[in-house]
N, C-alpha and C positions, 0 to 999 in steps of 0.2 A: 504494499500499500504506500509505504514511504516512497518507493522508487516511482510508482505512478504519479504521485503528488509532485515529485521533483520534475518528472518529464512535463507534466502539465504546466508547472510554473516556468519551466525553461521555454516551453512553446509560447506562453503568454508574454515573456519577456522579448522573445524573437519578433513575435507580431507587433509588439509595441515599438521596438526599435526600427523594424521595417517601415511601420506607419510613419514614425517621426522622421525617418530619413527621406521617405517620399514627400512628406510635407515640406521638409526643408528644401528639397529639389524644386517643388513647385514654386516656393517663394523666391528661390534664387533665379529660377528661369523666367517666371512670369510675374513676379511682384504681388502675387495673391495666392490663396490656398485653394480656392475652387474656380474651375473654369466653366462658365455656362456652356452647355452644348445644345446645339439646335437639334430637336428630335427628328431623326429621319429626314434630314434636309436633303433636297436634290440639287442643291447649289454648293459648289466648292469655292472657298475663298483662298486665294494665293496672294501672299505677301512678297513684294520685291522692295527691300528697304536698304539704305546705306549705300554702299559702293558695290557695283557688280564686279565680282572677282572672276577673272578669266584664267588664262594659263599660268600666271604668276601669282604665287601666294602672298597676300598683303600682311602687314604686321598685325599681331593679335588685338591691338588697341583699336584697330579700325572696325566699324560696324559694317559687315559684309553680307552679300547675298552670293552664295557660290552657284554658278550656273550649272555646274555638273550635278548639283542637287535638284535643280528644278527640272532638268530635261526629263529624268525618269519619272517625276511627279506628273508632268504633263502627259506622258504616255500613259501612266496609270489612270488619270482622269479621262483620257480619251477612251480607254478600254472598259472603264467601270460603267455598267448599264445603270446603276442607281444615281449616277451623277448626270444631270440633264444640262447643267449650265455652270459657267465659271465666271467668277468675279476677281479681277486683279487689282490689288491695292498697291499704288506706286508712291513711294517717297524716297527717291534715289538721287544721288548727285552724279550719276553716270558711272563710267568705269570702262572695262575692256570693251573695245568696239565689236570685234567679232564674237565675243561672248554675248553681248547685247543683241547683235544681229540674229544670232542663233536662236535665242529666246524669242525674239519678234517673229522670225520665220515660223517656229514651232507653234505659237499661239495663233498666227494668221491661218495656219493650215489645219486647225482643229475643225472637226465637223460639228462640235456642240457650240451652242451660243456663248459668246464671250463679251463681257463688258469690263472696261477699265475705269478706275478713278485715280487721278492725279491729286494727291493730298498736299503735303508740304512743298514738294517739288518733284518734277520729272524732268531732270536736266541731262543735256548732253545725249548719250546713247539711250537714255530713258525716254526721249521723244519717239523713236521708233517702236519701242515696246508700248507705250501708250496708245499709239495709233494702230497697232496690230490687231487690236480687238475689234469685234463686230461694231461696237458702239463705245465711244469714249466720253468720259465726264471729266470735269476739273472743278475743284471747289473755288470760290471766288478769291481766296487769298493765296492759292497756289501759284508758283512760278515755273516756268519752263525756259531753260537757257539753250539757245540755239547757236552753236559756233562751229568753226571748221575742225575737221579731225586733227588731234595733236599727238604727238609722240613724247613720252617721258624717257629720260635715261640717254645713254649714248647710242648714236646711230651713225651708220656710215653715210657721209655725205656724197653719194654718188647719184647720177640721174635716175637709176632704176628705183632708188628709195623714194624719190619724189613722184615718179610714175605710179608706184604702188599706193602711196598716200592719196593720190589724186583719184585712182580708181576706187579705193575704199570709200572716199568721200562721195563718189558718184553712186555707190551702192547704197549709202545712207539716204542720199537725196532721193533716188529713184524709189526707194522703199517707202519713204514718208509721203511723197507725192502721190503715189498709187494706192496708199491706204488711207488717205485723208482727202479733204477737199481744198487744200491749199494749192495754189498755182506754183509751178517750178520757180518762175521769176521772183515771186514774193518770198519763197522760202530761201532762195539764195540771197535776196536782199537782206533778209533778217540775219542769215549765216555770216555775211561779210560786212555787216554794218560796222561803222567806225564811230567811236564816241559813246555808244550806248553803254558798254562795258568799260570801266575805267582801265586805261593802258592795255586794252585787248580788243579783240574783234569778236563781234556776235551781238546778240540781243536777248534780254530778259523779257519774256511775255508773260503777262499776269492774268489769270482767270478769264474774264470776259473777252480780253484781247485775243487769246488763243482761239476762242469760239469765232470771234469776228474775222479772224485771218482764215478760218477754215481748217485750222490745224487740229481742233478738238470739236466733237459733235455738240456738246452741250455743257452748260454749267450746272453742277449738281453734286450731290454727295450720296450717302448710303441709301436713302429713301428712293432717289431717282434712279440709282443703279439697280437696286433689287426689282423695282417696278419694270425697267427695261428688259432685264435678263428673263423675268418671268413672261413678259410679252413676247420676246423672242423665242422662248421655249414653246409657248402655245402655238406661235406661228409655224414652228418646225414640226410639231406634233400633229397639227390639224391635218396637213395633206396626207401624212402616214396613215392616220386613222380612217380617212375617207377611202384610201386605196384598200386597206384591210376589209372595210364593210363592202 
């Protein structure tokens, strides 16, 4: 009997320690103890925050979104029959150009309805990601920085390097123009504008201006995004149901 009591006490202590450790992990990771869950939600929310990390690992103090983590998530969302729509939350300073374009291409090629929301900012390579969704929103106070492709670090100053940069920049311009309502000439004007950014080339576009330029589809936040993604889901499911009947 004493051995049984000791075993039970040991199990109780183990359960308490595991519960306390999981509680600490939740506080450290999320800043709260309980995370509200949407019951059987058919809409998945994907966050892209901080700096988009590409082929080079950034310092640990940087807030990053690793693109190699998001790519398999997007595949899983596409394959999961329970997920009918995707909402992308964007608050990024930009980052690796090729990694950002890879994410943008993945999102734009999904068969399920996608809606993006630019929150604090959708700067640099965050612009193509924002417009890659079927419908894009920006909150009134959010900003988007449009500027030419830049390189950091030591590069070889040969003509081939500049040709590669020019082609990469064209890829970004073509993607944004083809996935939004902005004209190519206007986008290039914003990209190469002088004096808008202190000591640099480019333009800061805020909330309503992004919509006026045709870069973003509408001004709105969570409410508008959820209404739109549900509307897109209904539109895609309607024809399928009619064919089945």
